C-alpha positions in Angstrom: 115.3 118.2 190.1 114.1 120.6 187.3 114.7 120.7 183.4 115.3 124.2 182.0 115.2 125.0 178.3 118.6 126.4 177.3 118.9 128.3 174.1 122.3 129.2 172.4 122.3 132.2 169.9 124.7 133.6 167.3 125.2 137.1 168.9 121.5 138.0 169.4 120.9 136.7 172.8 120.5 140.2 174.3 117.6 140.9 171.8 116.0 137.4 172.5 116.1 138.0 176.2 114.3 141.4 175.8 111.8 139.7 173.5 111.1 136.7 175.6 111.0 138.6 179.0 108.4 141.0 177.6 106.2 138.3 175.7 106.3 135.9 178.9 106.0 138.8 181.4 109.0 137.7 183.2 109.2 138.1 186.9 113.0 138.0 186.9 115.7 138.8 184.2 119.4 137.9 184.9 122.1 138.4 182.4 126.0 138.5 182.4 128.2 139.3 179.3 131.5 137.9 178.7 132.9 141.3 179.3 131.4 141.1 183.0 133.9 138.4 183.9 137.6 138.6 184.3 139.4 137.9 181.0 142.5 135.6 180.4 145.1 138.1 179.3 146.6 135.4 177.1 143.4 135.0 175.2 141.6 138.3 175.0 138.2 138.4 173.5 137.5 141.0 170.9 135.2 143.8 171.8 132.1 142.6 169.9 132.5 139.2 171.7 132.8 141.0 175.2 129.3 142.4 174.7 127.9 139.0 174.0 125.7 137.2 176.5 127.6 134.6 178.5 124.7 133.5 180.6 121.3 134.5 181.3 117.9 133.4 182.7 114.3 134.7 182.6 111.8 133.5 185.1 108.1 133.8 184.3 104.9 132.2 185.5 105.6 128.5 185.5 109.1 128.3 184.2 112.6 129.5 183.5 114.6 129.8 180.2 118.4 130.2 180.1 120.1 131.6 177.0 123.6 132.6 175.9 125.5 133.5 172.8 127.9 130.9 171.4 131.4 132.6 170.7 132.7 131.9 167.3 135.7 130.2 169.1 133.4 128.0 170.9 131.5 127.1 167.8 134.9 126.0 166.3 134.7 123.3 169.1 131.1 122.5 169.6 130.0 122.9 166.1 128.1 125.7 164.1 124.9 126.8 165.3 121.8 125.7 163.4 118.8 127.9 163.7 115.5 126.2 163.8 114.6 122.7 164.8 117.3 122.2 167.4 114.9 123.2 170.3 111.2 123.4 171.1 109.7 124.8 174.2 106.5 123.6 175.5 104.3 125.9 177.5 101.8 123.9 179.5 99.2 126.4 181.3 95.7 125.4 182.2 94.7 129.1 182.0 93.5 129.4 178.4 93.5 133.1 178.5 97.2 133.2 179.6 98.1 130.6 177.1 96.5 132.7 174.4 98.2 135.8 175.5 101.7 134.1 175.4 100.9 132.6 171.9 100.0 136.0 170.5 102.9 137.7 171.9 105.4 134.8 171.0 104.0 134.6 167.5 104.8 138.3 166.6 107.3 138.3 163.7 107.2 134.5 163.7 105.3 131.7 161.7 102.2 130.1 162.9 102.5 126.3 162.3 99.3 125.5 164.1 96.7 128.0 165.3 95.5 127.6 168.9 92.6 125.2 168.6 90.9 122.2 170.3 92.6 118.9 169.2 91.9 115.2 170.4 94.8 115.6 172.9 94.3 119.0 174.1 91.3 121.5 174.5 93.7 124.3 173.5 96.9 123.5 171.5 99.0 125.4 169.0 102.4 125.6 167.5 104.6 128.5 166.2 108.2 129.1 165.3 109.3 132.6 166.8 111.2 135.4 165.0 114.4 133.7 166.3 113.7 130.4 164.8 112.7 128.7 168.0 109.8 126.3 168.0 106.9 126.7 170.7 104.1 124.4 171.6 101.2 125.8 173.6 99.0 123.2 175.6 96.4 123.7 178.1 96.2 120.2 179.3 99.1 118.0 178.3 99.4 116.3 181.8 95.8 115.0 181.5 96.5 113.8 178.1 99.6 111.9 179.1 97.9 110.4 182.2 94.8 109.2 180.2 97.0 107.6 177.4 99.1 106.0 180.0 96.3 104.8 182.2 94.5 103.3 179.2 97.6 101.2 178.5 98.0 100.2 182.2 101.3 102.2 182.4 100.3 104.6 185.1 
């Protein structure tokens, strides 16, 4: 089993896919627009919605992220998209140089919440909100931290 972060956007998924693919040095990028699939003639989508991303994935070293645009008609059922604190992606990479590279790329146009630094829980940790409002955590040794705390409490 695997868990994959899935991010919904309000018409900018195509731009987000390009940004994340470049910043994370994607090995595979797949995307399908709503116009790429057969349409129901009884409920035709307007031209601007046909160009929106229905489903996408980017694979990069250590992970996969999926993204799509949430159509206005879907928002009427699922609720309005709220940009910001609805999702955080955590990159856990032992290679501190690679972690710093991803941090620098993803922080372009965004807001640094916590610069990369040594903390009590990680030798290299930082947080940003990228230019699309997505929160990111960067951690070089989260697994060791979790294991150490759980072991100290007899829960490992």
